[in-house]
C-alpha positions as CSV (number, residue, x, y, z in Angstrom):
1,M,-8.1,-0.7,-22.6
2,F,-7.8,-3.5,-20.1
3,E,-6.6,-1.2,-17.4
4,Y,-9.6,1.1,-18.0
5,Q,-12.0,-1.8,-17.6
6,L,-10.3,-2.8,-14.3
7,H,-10.6,0.8,-13.2
8,E,-14.3,0.8,-13.9
9,I,-14.8,-2.4,-12.0
10,R,-12.9,-1.2,-9.0
11,H,-14.7,2.1,-9.1
12,A,-18.1,0.4,-9.1
13,E,-17.0,-1.9,-6.3
14,L,-15.9,1.1,-4.1
15,V,-19.2,3.0,-4.8
16,R,-21.2,-0.1,-3.8
17,R,-19.2,-0.5,-0.6
18,A,-19.5,3.2,0.3
19,E,-23.3,3.0,-0.2
20,S,-23.6,-0.1,2.0
21,E,-21.6,1.5,4.8
22,W,-23.7,4.7,4.6
23,L,-26.8,2.6,4.8
24,A,-25.5,0.7,7.8
25,R,-24.7,3.9,9.6
26,H,-28.1,5.3,8.7
27,V,-29.9,2.2,10.1
28,R,-27.8,2.3,13.3
29,R,-28.7,6.0,13.9
30,A,-32.4,5.3,13.2
31,G,-32.3,2.4,15.6
32,R,-30.7,4.5,18.3
33,T,-33.4,7.2,18.1
34,G,-36.1,4.6,17.9
35,R,-35.2,3.2,21.4
36,R,-35.7,6.5,23.2
37,P,-38.9,6.9,25.1
38,A,-41.4,9.2,23.4
39,A,-42.2,11.2,26.5
40,H,-38.7,12.7,26.5
41,G,-38.5,13.4,22.8
42,S,-34.9,13.7,21.7
43,E,-33.7,14.9,25.1
44,G,-32.9,12.6,28.0
45,P,-33.9,13.2,31.6
46,V,-31.7,15.6,33.5
47,S,-31.1,15.2,37.2
48,G,-31.4,18.3,39.3
49,S,-28.5,19.6,41.3
50,R,-30.7,20.3,44.4
51,N,-30.8,16.6,45.5
52,R,-27.3,15.8,44.3
53,H,-25.7,15.4,47.7
54,E,-27.4,13.8,50.6
55,Q,-27.0,15.0,54.2
56,G,-24.3,13.3,56.1
57,A,-25.0,11.2,59.3
């Protein structure tokens, strides 16, 4: 019986840890998307290849 109680305590601890790590990842992702400028939406600016190389001297 004692081993079963230890198992239940350990299981509850692991579930709490997994939930807290999931929440931390979720908050980080939300923070990353929140810092992007609204004008570009989820896409960042892309530089064109036309002006990629400048004329030599």
